[in-house]
C-alpha positions in Angstrom: 13.2 34.0 -0.9 10.5 33.2 -3.4 7.3 33.0 -1.3 5.4 30.9 -3.9 7.9 28.0 -3.7 6.8 24.8 -2.0 8.4 24.4 1.4 8.8 20.8 2.5 7.5 20.5 6.1 6.5 16.9 6.9 5.6 16.9 10.6 3.2 14.9 12.8 0.3 16.5 14.6 -2.9 15.8 16.5 -5.9 16.5 14.3 -8.0 19.3 15.8 -11.2 17.8 14.3 -11.1 14.1 15.0 -8.2 14.1 17.6 -6.2 11.3 15.7 -2.5 11.3 16.2 -1.1 11.8 12.7 2.4 10.7 11.8 4.6 12.3 9.2 4.1 11.1 5.7 7.8 10.5 4.9 7.5 10.9 1.1 6.1 14.4 0.9 4.7 17.0 3.2 1.8 15.9 5.4 -0.9 18.6 5.1 -4.1 17.0 6.3 -5.5 14.3 8.5 -5.7 10.9 6.7 -8.7 9.9 8.9 -11.2 12.9 8.5 -9.3 14.6 5.7 -9.5 18.0 7.4 -6.6 20.4 7.6 -5.9 23.8 9.3 -5.5 27.0 7.3 -1.9 27.8 8.2 -0.3 28.3 4.7 -0.6 31.2 2.2 1.6 29.1 -0.1 2.4 25.4 0.5 4.5 24.9 3.5 5.2 28.6 4.4 3.1 28.6 7.7 2.4 32.4 7.1 -1.4 32.4 7.2 -2.9 33.7 10.4 -6.5 32.4 9.8 -6.2 29.0 11.5 -9.7 28.0 10.4 -10.5 24.3 9.7 -10.2 23.4 6.1 -13.1 20.9 5.5 -13.2 18.7 2.4 -16.0 19.7 0.0 -14.9 17.9 -3.2 -12.4 15.7 -5.0 -10.9 16.5 -8.3 -8.5 14.9 -10.7 -5.0 16.6 -10.8 -2.7 17.2 -13.7 -0.9 13.9 -13.3 -4.0 11.7 -12.8 -3.6 12.1 -9.0 -6.6 13.1 -6.9 -6.8 16.4 -5.0 -9.0 17.2 -2.0 -10.9 20.5 -2.4 -11.3 22.4 0.9 -13.3 25.3 2.1 -12.1 27.2 5.2 -14.8 27.3 7.8 -13.5 30.7 9.1 -12.6 32.8 6.0 -14.2 30.8 3.2 -11.1 30.4 1.1 -11.0 27.4 -1.2 -7.7 25.4 -1.2 -6.6 22.1 -2.8 -4.2 19.5 -1.5 -3.0 16.2 -3.1 -4.4 13.1 -1.5 -2.0 10.9 0.5 -1.6 7.2 0.0 -3.0 6.5 3.5 -6.1 8.8 3.2 -9.5 7.4 4.2 -10.7 6.2 0.8 -14.2 5.4 2.1 -14.5 9.1 3.0 -13.1 10.1 -0.4 -15.8 8.0 -2.1 -18.5 9.5 0.1 -17.4 13.0 -0.8 -17.2 12.1 -4.5 -20.8 10.6 -4.4 -22.2 13.8 -3.0 -20.7 15.7 -6.0 -22.6 13.5 -8.5 
């Protein structure tokens, strides 16, 4: 199996940061909380669930993706790794704007 391939895992969870009950996204894999935008460092490659860090991925920036989509830039609070995830349609856009304004 090619470990770099995206693995579709769209599951609900309770956010470890804000405690919101997060439902599956239903059009792609849910990989972060739509309320606080945080995630957990559980993947080495998207969807593989092979990372043993389990640190909190906190949003530190927003960048434009290749297809004019927006990506959330994260830093793991445990290992310091930088990761990027596509924004979801239901993400907290007020928080996205706040993060973007801190970059300016």
